[in-house]
VMD Tcl script that builds the backbone (N, CA, C; Angstrom):
set m [mol new atoms 450]
animate dup $m
set s [atomselect $m all]
$s set {name element resname resid chain x y z} {
  {N N MET 1 A -2.258 -44.822 -2.688}
  {CA C MET 1 A -0.874 -45.115 -2.839}
  {C C MET 1 A -0.077 -43.904 -2.357}
  {N N LYS 2 A 0.941 -44.158 -1.568}
  {CA C LYS 2 A 1.771 -43.114 -0.990}
  {C C LYS 2 A 2.948 -42.837 -1.918}
  {N N GLN 3 A 3.140 -41.564 -2.218}
  {CA C GLN 3 A 4.218 -41.183 -3.125}
  {C C GLN 3 A 5.378 -40.627 -2.289}
  {N N THR 4 A 6.573 -41.143 -2.495}
  {CA C THR 4 A 7.749 -40.683 -1.757}
  {C C THR 4 A 8.731 -40.057 -2.739}
  {N N THR 5 A 9.334 -38.988 -2.284}
  {CA C THR 5 A 10.373 -38.363 -3.110}
  {C C THR 5 A 11.699 -38.499 -2.367}
  {N N CYS 6 A 12.692 -38.665 -3.110}
  {CA C CYS 6 A 14.017 -38.859 -2.520}
  {C C CYS 6 A 14.677 -37.487 -2.349}
  {N N LYS 7 A 14.802 -37.023 -1.103}
  {CA C LYS 7 A 15.396 -35.719 -0.820}
  {C C LYS 7 A 16.891 -35.814 -0.514}
  {N N GLN 8 A 17.384 -37.020 -0.380}
  {CA C GLN 8 A 18.786 -37.197 -0.017}
  {C C GLN 8 A 19.749 -36.592 -1.039}
  {N N PRO 9 A 19.577 -36.785 -2.357}
  {CA C PRO 9 A 20.490 -36.147 -3.315}
  {C C PRO 9 A 20.443 -34.617 -3.244}
  {N N LEU 10 A 19.268 -34.066 -2.954}
  {CA C LEU 10 A 19.145 -32.622 -2.834}
  {C C LEU 10 A 19.936 -32.109 -1.633}
  {N N TYR 11 A 19.867 -32.819 -0.518}
  {CA C TYR 11 A 20.636 -32.437 0.677}
  {C C TYR 11 A 22.134 -32.544 0.438}
  {N N LYS 12 A 22.568 -33.559 -0.271}
  {CA C LYS 12 A 23.990 -33.715 -0.586}
  {C C LYS 12 A 24.475 -32.573 -1.473}
  {N N LEU 13 A 23.674 -32.188 -2.446}
  {CA C LEU 13 A 24.035 -31.092 -3.326}
  {C C LEU 13 A 24.113 -29.778 -2.550}
  {N N LEU 14 A 23.147 -29.547 -1.693}
  {CA C LEU 14 A 23.137 -28.342 -0.876}
  {C C LEU 14 A 24.363 -28.288 0.045}
  {N N ALA 15 A 24.714 -29.419 0.648}
  {CA C ALA 15 A 25.888 -29.475 1.522}
  {C C ALA 15 A 27.165 -29.195 0.734}
  {N N LEU 16 A 27.245 -29.711 -0.479}
  {CA C LEU 16 A 28.414 -29.471 -1.325}
  {C C LEU 16 A 28.532 -27.990 -1.694}
  {N N VAL 17 A 27.429 -27.350 -2.023}
  {CA C VAL 17 A 27.432 -25.929 -2.366}
  {C C VAL 17 A 27.869 -25.094 -1.165}
  {N N VAL 18 A 27.341 -25.404 0.011}
  {CA C VAL 18 A 27.715 -24.671 1.218}
  {C C VAL 18 A 29.196 -24.857 1.517}
  {N N LEU 19 A 29.698 -26.065 1.362}
  {CA C LEU 19 A 31.115 -26.347 1.601}
  {C C LEU 19 A 31.998 -25.565 0.628}
  {N N CYS 20 A 31.631 -25.558 -0.637}
  {CA C CYS 20 A 32.418 -24.823 -1.634}
  {C C CYS 20 A 32.414 -23.330 -1.354}
  {N N LEU 21 A 31.264 -22.782 -1.030}
  {CA C LEU 21 A 31.190 -21.354 -0.735}
  {C C LEU 21 A 32.006 -20.987 0.493}
  {N N SER 22 A 31.995 -21.830 1.495}
  {CA C SER 22 A 32.771 -21.525 2.699}
  {C C SER 22 A 34.272 -21.637 2.431}
  {N N MET 23 A 34.683 -22.528 1.565}
  {CA C MET 23 A 36.107 -22.676 1.245}
  {C C MET 23 A 36.624 -21.461 0.465}
  {N N PHE 24 A 35.812 -20.922 -0.435}
  {CA C PHE 24 A 36.248 -19.802 -1.257}
  {C C PHE 24 A 36.043 -18.449 -0.586}
  {N N SER 25 A 35.406 -18.409 0.563}
  {CA C SER 25 A 35.164 -17.128 1.222}
  {C C SER 25 A 36.357 -16.630 2.015}
  {N N PHE 26 A 37.351 -17.469 2.210}
  {CA C PHE 26 A 38.547 -17.075 2.949}
  {C C PHE 26 A 39.664 -16.755 1.970}
  {N N THR 27 A 40.420 -15.719 2.280}
  {CA C THR 27 A 41.576 -15.395 1.445}
  {C C THR 27 A 42.782 -16.109 2.015}
  {N N ALA 28 A 43.386 -16.898 1.216}
  {CA C ALA 28 A 44.533 -17.682 1.669}
  {C C ALA 28 A 45.804 -16.873 1.552}
  {N N GLU 29 A 46.602 -16.903 2.583}
  {CA C GLU 29 A 47.911 -16.252 2.550}
  {C C GLU 29 A 48.998 -17.277 2.265}
  {N N ARG 30 A 48.616 -18.532 2.186}
  {CA C ARG 30 A 49.604 -19.557 1.903}
  {C C ARG 30 A 50.125 -19.391 0.489}
  {N N GLY 31 A 51.371 -19.698 0.316}
  {CA C GLY 31 A 51.950 -19.653 -1.008}
  {C C GLY 31 A 52.559 -18.312 -1.389}
  {N N LEU 32 A 52.588 -17.376 -0.454}
  {CA C LEU 32 A 53.147 -16.068 -0.762}
  {C C LEU 32 A 54.444 -15.835 -0.002}
  {N N ASP 33 A 55.451 -15.381 -0.711}
  {CA C ASP 33 A 56.641 -14.884 -0.029}
  {C C ASP 33 A 56.290 -13.517 0.534}
  {N N ARG 34 A 56.824 -13.219 1.707}
  {CA C ARG 34 A 56.570 -11.927 2.342}
  {C C ARG 34 A 57.863 -11.373 2.907}
  {N N TYR 35 A 57.897 -10.066 3.061}
  {CA C TYR 35 A 59.028 -9.474 3.765}
  {C C TYR 35 A 58.590 -8.227 4.506}
  {N N GLU 36 A 59.358 -7.949 5.549}
  {CA C GLU 36 A 59.141 -6.771 6.369}
  {C C GLU 36 A 60.481 -6.086 6.566}
  {N N ILE 37 A 60.474 -4.760 6.524}
  {CA C ILE 37 A 61.697 -3.991 6.730}
  {C C ILE 37 A 61.465 -3.062 7.916}
  {N N TYR 38 A 62.395 -3.124 8.854}
  {CA C TYR 38 A 62.321 -2.320 10.077}
  {C C TYR 38 A 63.510 -1.371 10.125}
  {N N LEU 39 A 63.282 -0.178 10.622}
  {CA C LEU 39 A 64.341 0.767 10.929}
  {C C LEU 39 A 64.304 0.966 12.434}
  {N N ASN 40 A 65.344 0.468 13.119}
  {CA C ASN 40 A 65.402 0.537 14.590}
  {C C ASN 40 A 64.132 -0.026 15.232}
  {N N ASN 41 A 63.745 -1.199 14.845}
  {CA C ASN 41 A 62.585 -1.917 15.391}
  {C C ASN 41 A 61.242 -1.270 15.062}
  {N N LYS 42 A 61.208 -0.320 14.150}
  {CA C LYS 42 A 59.951 0.280 13.709}
  {C C LYS 42 A 59.674 -0.191 12.285}
  {N N LEU 43 A 58.514 -0.809 12.091}
  {CA C LEU 43 A 58.140 -1.318 10.780}
  {C C LEU 43 A 57.952 -0.144 9.816}
  {N N ILE 44 A 58.705 -0.176 8.701}
  {CA C ILE 44 A 58.568 0.902 7.719}
  {C C ILE 44 A 58.086 0.393 6.360}
  {N N LEU 45 A 58.143 -0.929 6.140}
  {CA C LEU 45 A 57.646 -1.491 4.883}
  {C C LEU 45 A 57.271 -2.948 5.102}
  {N N LYS 46 A 56.080 -3.306 4.658}
  {CA C LYS 46 A 55.608 -4.693 4.740}
  {C C LYS 46 A 54.979 -5.025 3.402}
  {N N GLN 47 A 55.403 -6.140 2.811}
  {CA C GLN 47 A 54.970 -6.438 1.452}
  {C C GLN 47 A 54.840 -7.938 1.243}
  {N N ALA 48 A 53.749 -8.356 0.609}
  {CA C ALA 48 A 53.623 -9.714 0.088}
  {C C ALA 48 A 54.056 -9.645 -1.367}
  {N N VAL 49 A 54.896 -10.565 -1.776}
  {CA C VAL 49 A 55.505 -10.491 -3.111}
  {C C VAL 49 A 54.464 -10.540 -4.213}
  {N N ASN 50 A 53.417 -11.356 -4.066}
  {CA C ASN 50 A 52.417 -11.508 -5.123}
  {C C ASN 50 A 51.267 -10.519 -5.000}
  {N N SER 51 A 51.320 -9.608 -4.056}
  {CA C SER 51 A 50.230 -8.650 -3.890}
  {C C SER 51 A 50.270 -7.620 -5.005}
  {N N PRO 52 A 49.183 -6.869 -5.170}
  {CA C PRO 52 A 49.165 -5.864 -6.249}
  {C C PRO 52 A 50.347 -4.910 -6.139}
  {N N LEU 53 A 50.828 -4.504 -7.286}
  {CA C LEU 53 A 52.006 -3.643 -7.367}
  {C C LEU 53 A 51.750 -2.313 -6.675}
  {N N ASN 54 A 52.674 -1.924 -5.842}
  {CA C ASN 54 A 52.652 -0.582 -5.275}
  {C C ASN 54 A 54.063 -0.032 -5.378}
  {N N LEU 55 A 54.208 1.215 -5.121}
  {CA C LEU 55 A 55.533 1.820 -5.188}
  {C C LEU 55 A 56.266 1.516 -3.894}
  {N N ARG 56 A 57.214 0.616 -3.964}
  {CA C ARG 56 A 57.966 0.208 -2.781}
  {C C ARG 56 A 59.150 1.130 -2.608}
  {N N LYS 57 A 58.938 2.194 -1.864}
  {CA C LYS 57 A 60.013 3.147 -1.617}
  {C C LYS 57 A 60.406 3.086 -0.161}
  {N N LEU 58 A 61.680 2.941 0.049}
  {CA C LEU 58 A 62.233 2.888 1.390}
  {C C LEU 58 A 62.797 4.267 1.693}
  {N N GLN 59 A 62.092 5.018 2.515}
  {CA C GLN 59 A 62.466 6.394 2.819}
  {C C GLN 59 A 63.440 6.431 3.988}
  {N N LEU 60 A 64.684 6.800 3.723}
  {CA C LEU 60 A 65.723 6.854 4.751}
  {C C LEU 60 A 66.242 8.271 4.966}
  {N N SER 61 A 65.452 9.271 4.591}
  {CA C SER 61 A 65.913 10.653 4.701}
  {C C SER 61 A 66.107 11.095 6.148}
  {N N ASN 62 A 65.359 10.543 7.083}
  {CA C ASN 62 A 65.482 10.931 8.491}
  {C C ASN 62 A 66.357 9.974 9.295}
  {N N SER 63 A 67.008 9.059 8.630}
  {CA C SER 63 A 67.811 8.062 9.359}
  {C C SER 63 A 69.164 8.645 9.763}
  {N N GLN 64 A 69.716 8.100 10.817}
  {CA C GLN 64 A 71.019 8.502 11.347}
  {C C GLN 64 A 72.040 7.421 11.025}
  {N N SER 65 A 73.302 7.744 11.084}
  {CA C SER 65 A 74.351 6.785 10.731}
  {C C SER 65 A 74.421 5.611 11.711}
  {N N ASP 66 A 73.937 5.769 12.939}
  {CA C ASP 66 A 73.966 4.656 13.890}
  {C C ASP 66 A 72.691 3.818 13.860}
  {N N ASP 67 A 71.752 4.114 12.942}
  {CA C ASP 67 A 70.523 3.328 12.809}
  {C C ASP 67 A 70.820 1.975 12.178}
  {N N ARG 68 A 69.884 1.044 12.365}
  {CA C ARG 68 A 70.030 -0.307 11.806}
  {C C ARG 68 A 68.774 -0.641 11.012}
  {N N LEU 69 A 68.993 -1.186 9.831}
  {CA C LEU 69 A 67.913 -1.649 8.976}
  {C C LEU 69 A 67.853 -3.166 9.119}
  {N N ARG 70 A 66.695 -3.707 9.453}
  {CA C ARG 70 A 66.544 -5.158 9.616}
  {C C ARG 70 A 65.452 -5.645 8.665}
  {N N ILE 71 A 65.788 -6.680 7.917}
  {CA C ILE 71 A 64.884 -7.225 6.908}
  {C C ILE 71 A 64.559 -8.673 7.266}
  {N N PHE 72 A 63.266 -8.986 7.278}
  {CA C PHE 72 A 62.785 -10.344 7.496}
  {C C PHE 72 A 62.093 -10.799 6.226}
  {N N TYR 73 A 62.628 -11.834 5.589}
  {CA C TYR 73 A 62.032 -12.375 4.367}
  {C C TYR 73 A 61.588 -13.793 4.674}
  {N N THR 74 A 60.314 -14.080 4.450}
  {CA C THR 74 A 59.757 -15.412 4.708}
  {C C THR 74 A 59.361 -16.044 3.386}
  {N N HIS 75 A 59.921 -17.217 3.114}
  {CA C HIS 75 A 59.601 -17.959 1.893}
  {C C HIS 75 A 58.375 -18.818 2.119}
  {N N CYS 76 A 57.559 -18.954 1.090}
  {CA C CYS 76 A 56.356 -19.777 1.198}
  {C C CYS 76 A 56.683 -21.258 1.212}
  {N N THR 77 A 57.802 -21.655 0.638}
  {CA C THR 77 A 58.106 -23.071 0.476}
  {C C THR 77 A 58.438 -23.765 1.790}
  {N N ASN 78 A 59.140 -23.085 2.669}
  {CA C ASN 78 A 59.514 -23.726 3.930}
  {C C ASN 78 A 59.087 -22.929 5.147}
  {N N LYS 79 A 58.234 -21.931 4.938}
  {CA C LYS 79 A 57.725 -21.090 6.026}
  {C C LYS 79 A 58.844 -20.526 6.884}
  {N N GLY 80 A 59.929 -20.216 6.277}
  {CA C GLY 80 A 61.028 -19.677 7.057}
  {C C GLY 80 A 62.046 -18.974 6.200}
  {N N VAL 81 A 63.250 -18.936 6.734}
  {CA C VAL 81 A 64.325 -18.207 6.066}
  {C C VAL 81 A 64.871 -19.002 4.900}
  {N N GLY 82 A 65.495 -18.293 4.004}
  {CA C GLY 82 A 66.098 -18.920 2.848}
  {C C GLY 82 A 67.520 -19.369 3.128}
  {N N THR 83 A 68.123 -19.965 2.123}
  {CA C THR 83 A 69.514 -20.408 2.224}
  {C C THR 83 A 70.341 -19.626 1.203}
  {N N GLY 84 A 71.605 -19.398 1.557}
  {CA C GLY 84 A 72.475 -18.630 0.677}
  {C C GLY 84 A 71.974 -17.209 0.501}
  {N N ARG 85 A 71.529 -16.598 1.585}
  {CA C ARG 85 A 70.880 -15.290 1.518}
  {C C ARG 85 A 71.877 -14.138 1.450}
  {N N SER 86 A 71.474 -13.117 0.715}
  {CA C SER 86 A 72.246 -11.880 0.683}
  {C C SER 86 A 71.314 -10.728 0.312}
  {N N ILE 87 A 71.745 -9.541 0.700}
  {CA C ILE 87 A 71.056 -8.300 0.331}
  {C C ILE 87 A 72.085 -7.466 -0.415}
  {N N ALA 88 A 71.676 -6.902 -1.529}
  {CA C ALA 88 A 72.580 -6.058 -2.315}
  {C C ALA 88 A 71.909 -4.723 -2.593}
  {N N ILE 89 A 72.712 -3.689 -2.667}
  {CA C ILE 89 A 72.211 -2.399 -3.118}
  {C C ILE 89 A 72.749 -2.209 -4.533}
  {N N GLU 90 A 71.828 -1.921 -5.455}
  {CA C GLU 90 A 72.172 -1.818 -6.875}
  {C C GLU 90 A 71.766 -0.462 -7.415}
  {N N ASP 91 A 72.420 -0.070 -8.512}
  {CA C ASP 91 A 72.002 1.144 -9.200}
  {C C ASP 91 A 70.966 0.782 -10.260}
  {N N GLU 92 A 70.494 1.781 -11.001}
  {CA C GLU 92 A 69.421 1.562 -11.982}
  {C C GLU 92 A 69.836 0.654 -13.130}
  {N N LYS 93 A 71.143 0.470 -13.341}
  {CA C LYS 93 A 71.631 -0.403 -14.413}
  {C C LYS 93 A 71.856 -1.840 -13.940}
  {N N GLY 94 A 71.622 -2.099 -12.650}
  {CA C GLY 94 A 71.804 -3.451 -12.122}
  {C C GLY 94 A 73.196 -3.721 -11.593}
  {N N ASN 95 A 74.039 -2.698 -11.515}
  {CA C ASN 95 A 75.379 -2.867 -10.958}
  {C C ASN 95 A 75.288 -3.001 -9.445}
  {N N VAL 96 A 75.883 -4.050 -8.899}
  {CA C VAL 96 A 75.890 -4.251 -7.452}
  {C C VAL 96 A 76.947 -3.325 -6.851}
  {N N LEU 97 A 76.506 -2.428 -5.980}
  {CA C LEU 97 A 77.407 -1.457 -5.364}
  {C C LEU 97 A 77.930 -1.940 -4.020}
  {N N LYS 98 A 77.133 -2.731 -3.307}
  {CA C LYS 98 A 77.548 -3.332 -2.034}
  {C C LYS 98 A 76.643 -4.519 -1.784}
  {N N LYS 99 A 77.240 -5.549 -1.153}
  {CA C LYS 99 A 76.491 -6.776 -0.901}
  {C C LYS 99 A 76.770 -7.255 0.517}
  {N N TRP 100 A 75.716 -7.685 1.201}
  {CA C TRP 100 A 75.829 -8.248 2.544}
  {C C TRP 100 A 75.326 -9.684 2.496}
  {N N THR 101 A 76.067 -10.607 3.083}
  {CA C THR 101 A 75.637 -12.009 3.142}
  {C C THR 101 A 75.264 -12.358 4.579}
  {N N PHE 102 A 74.355 -13.343 4.711}
  {CA C PHE 102 A 73.822 -13.691 6.017}
  {C C PHE 102 A 73.787 -15.201 6.207}
  {N N LYS 103 A 73.887 -15.620 7.464}
  {CA C LYS 103 A 73.810 -17.036 7.806}
  {C C LYS 103 A 72.406 -17.556 7.522}
  {N N ASP 104 A 72.336 -18.857 7.241}
  {CA C ASP 104 A 71.049 -19.474 6.945}
  {C C ASP 104 A 70.169 -19.608 8.181}
  {N N ASP 105 A 70.762 -19.659 9.357}
  {CA C ASP 105 A 69.963 -19.877 10.569}
  {C C ASP 105 A 69.556 -18.581 11.256}
  {N N ASP 106 A 70.021 -17.458 10.781}
  {CA C ASP 106 A 69.692 -16.168 11.381}
  {C C ASP 106 A 68.483 -15.596 10.655}
  {N N LYS 107 A 67.401 -15.364 11.390}
  {CA C LYS 107 A 66.163 -14.940 10.736}
  {C C LYS 107 A 66.226 -13.520 10.188}
  {N N GLY 108 A 66.656 -12.568 10.982}
  {CA C GLY 108 A 66.690 -11.183 10.528}
  {C C GLY 108 A 68.011 -10.847 9.866}
  {N N MET 109 A 67.937 -10.106 8.764}
  {CA C MET 109 A 69.135 -9.667 8.063}
  {C C MET 109 A 69.338 -8.197 8.403}
  {N N GLU 110 A 70.416 -7.892 9.104}
  {CA C GLU 110 A 70.638 -6.537 9.600}
  {C C GLU 110 A 71.734 -5.839 8.813}
  {N N ILE 111 A 71.427 -4.596 8.417}
  {CA C ILE 111 A 72.364 -3.775 7.657}
  {C C ILE 111 A 72.530 -2.448 8.390}
  {N N PRO 112 A 73.763 -2.038 8.668}
  {CA C PRO 112 A 73.964 -0.723 9.274}
  {C C PRO 112 A 73.617 0.380 8.264}
  {N N VAL 113 A 72.810 1.328 8.678}
  {CA C VAL 113 A 72.429 2.440 7.801}
  {C C VAL 113 A 73.665 3.241 7.403}
  {N N LYS 114 A 74.669 3.248 8.267}
  {CA C LYS 114 A 75.923 3.947 7.969}
  {C C LYS 114 A 76.508 3.469 6.641}
  {N N GLU 115 A 76.459 2.158 6.408}
  {CA C GLU 115 A 76.994 1.604 5.161}
  {C C GLU 115 A 76.140 1.995 3.959}
  {N N LEU 116 A 74.830 2.055 4.146}
  {CA C LEU 116 A 73.950 2.502 3.060}
  {C C LEU 116 A 74.218 3.968 2.717}
  {N N LEU 117 A 74.431 4.775 3.746}
  {CA C LEU 117 A 74.710 6.192 3.519}
  {C C LEU 117 A 76.038 6.393 2.789}
  {N N GLN 118 A 77.024 5.547 3.065}
  {CA C GLN 118 A 78.307 5.625 2.362}
  {C C GLN 118 A 78.139 5.304 0.878}
  {N N VAL 119 A 77.328 4.290 0.585}
  {CA C VAL 119 A 77.072 3.932 -0.812}
  {C C VAL 119 A 76.337 5.069 -1.511}
  {N N GLU 120 A 75.364 5.647 -0.821}
  {CA C GLU 120 A 74.588 6.747 -1.399}
  {C C GLU 120 A 75.464 7.958 -1.673}
  {N N LYS 121 A 76.388 8.233 -0.778}
  {CA C LYS 121 A 77.277 9.389 -0.933}
  {C C LYS 121 A 78.148 9.245 -2.187}
  {N N LYS 122 A 78.636 8.035 -2.440}
  {CA C LYS 122 A 79.476 7.778 -3.611}
  {C C LYS 122 A 78.667 7.730 -4.909}
  {N N ASN 123 A 77.353 7.491 -4.792}
  {CA C ASN 123 A 76.505 7.307 -5.964}
  {C C ASN 123 A 75.283 8.220 -5.898}
  {N N ALA 124 A 75.488 9.456 -5.532}
  {CA C ALA 124 A 74.378 10.396 -5.306}
  {C C ALA 124 A 73.555 10.655 -6.565}
  {N N ASP 125 A 74.152 10.513 -7.735}
  {CA C ASP 125 A 73.447 10.793 -8.983}
  {C C ASP 125 A 72.695 9.581 -9.536}
  {N N ARG 126 A 72.676 8.476 -8.814}
  {CA C ARG 126 A 72.042 7.247 -9.303}
  {C C ARG 126 A 70.807 6.887 -8.481}
  {N N GLU 127 A 69.915 6.136 -9.121}
  {CA C GLU 127 A 68.766 5.574 -8.415}
  {C C GLU 127 A 69.207 4.251 -7.812}
  {N N LEU 128 A 68.988 4.088 -6.506}
  {CA C LEU 128 A 69.444 2.892 -5.800}
  {C C LEU 128 A 68.263 2.054 -5.352}
  {N N SER 129 A 68.488 0.732 -5.296}
  {CA C SER 129 A 67.440 -0.175 -4.835}
  {C C SER 129 A 68.063 -1.350 -4.079}
  {N N LEU 130 A 67.285 -1.883 -3.146}
  {CA C LEU 130 A 67.705 -3.057 -2.371}
  {C C LEU 130 A 67.159 -4.316 -3.028}
  {N N HIS 131 A 68.022 -5.344 -3.132}
  {CA C HIS 131 A 67.635 -6.615 -3.738}
  {C C HIS 131 A 67.981 -7.760 -2.791}
  {N N TYR 132 A 67.083 -8.751 -2.746}
  {CA C TYR 132 A 67.270 -9.937 -1.917}
  {C C TYR 132 A 67.582 -11.115 -2.825}
  {N N VAL 133 A 68.572 -11.928 -2.418}
  {CA C VAL 133 A 68.955 -13.114 -3.179}
  {C C VAL 133 A 68.955 -14.308 -2.233}
  {N N ALA 134 A 68.387 -15.426 -2.679}
  {CA C ALA 134 A 68.403 -16.684 -1.935}
  {C C ALA 134 A 68.248 -17.828 -2.925}
  {N N GLN 135 A 68.672 -19.007 -2.516}
  {CA C GLN 135 A 68.570 -20.169 -3.400}
  {C C GLN 135 A 67.115 -20.525 -3.696}
  {N N GLU 136 A 66.194 -20.156 -2.810}
  {CA C GLU 136 A 64.785 -20.479 -2.996}
  {C C GLU 136 A 64.103 -19.624 -4.057}
  {N N LEU 137 A 64.727 -18.530 -4.451}
  {CA C LEU 137 A 64.152 -17.668 -5.490}
  {C C LEU 137 A 64.544 -18.190 -6.861}
  {N N HIS 138 A 63.562 -18.534 -7.653}
  {CA C HIS 138 A 63.836 -19.086 -8.976}
  {C C HIS 138 A 64.154 -17.988 -9.987}
  {N N GLU 139 A 63.738 -16.753 -9.689}
  {CA C GLU 139 A 63.966 -15.649 -10.613}
  {C C GLU 139 A 65.367 -15.066 -10.478}
  {N N GLY 140 A 66.116 -15.478 -9.473}
  {CA C GLY 140 A 67.450 -14.936 -9.247}
  {C C GLY 140 A 67.476 -14.010 -8.054}
  {N N ASP 141 A 66.814 -12.864 -8.173}
  {CA C ASP 141 A 66.752 -11.950 -7.042}
  {C C ASP 141 A 65.387 -11.282 -7.000}
  {N N MET 142 A 65.105 -10.647 -5.879}
  {CA C MET 142 A 63.841 -9.958 -5.672}
  {C C MET 142 A 64.131 -8.518 -5.275}
  {N N MET 143 A 63.617 -7.580 -6.057}
  {CA C MET 143 A 63.775 -6.180 -5.668}
  {C C MET 143 A 62.844 -5.906 -4.501}
  {N N LEU 144 A 63.419 -5.463 -3.392}
  {CA C LEU 144 A 62.621 -5.174 -2.211}
  {C C LEU 144 A 62.047 -3.769 -2.253}
  {N N ALA 145 A 62.889 -2.794 -2.566}
  {CA C ALA 145 A 62.428 -1.401 -2.574}
  {C C ALA 145 A 63.469 -0.508 -3.210}
  {N N SER 146 A 63.002 0.605 -3.747}
  {CA C SER 146 A 63.938 1.644 -4.151}
  {C C SER 146 A 64.263 2.452 -2.894}
  {N N VAL 147 A 65.482 2.913 -2.804}
  {CA C VAL 147 A 65.945 3.591 -1.590}
  {C C VAL 147 A 65.973 5.092 -1.834}
  {N N GLN 148 A 65.305 5.826 -0.958}
  {CA C GLN 148 A 65.247 7.287 -1.044}
  {C C GLN 148 A 65.988 7.869 0.145}
  {N N PHE 149 A 66.996 8.675 -0.103}
  {CA C PHE 149 A 67.785 9.283 0.971}
  {C C PHE 149 A 67.437 10.761 1.169}
  {N N LYS 150 A 66.725 11.353 0.239}
  {CA C LYS 150 A 66.411 12.788 0.328}
  {C C LYS 150 A 64.933 13.006 0.328}
}
mol reanalyze $m
mol bondsrecalc $m
mol representation Tube
mol addrep $m
């Protein structure tokens, strides 16, 4: 009498294990808000919002008054720019010292460094930080970086 064993369930299980392992071996970047900050087209800060905490310091000590700061913020929900966008510079108490608003269809948000330097000059004794606001943010605003001028 010939004895047969059914290997088909074993092959299906093996295929399922291989499929699961291959799916979990890739790190997904989907679902993360990201932003990049450029000073005169040079990348100076790149951050994924959900990535491990690091000290986000925007060093502007070598910047000139005619320099331009450009911020690109990409939302995970629509893979693009937000709506009702603005960038504000705040002190350590959360007081908005200056605010810039941007069109919804313009990808990069550009701020003249001259204006940042004016705010810093008036508030030299305070800790300043840049904050991003958009309708897509459920928390209200997102602190992008603390600003260092010295």
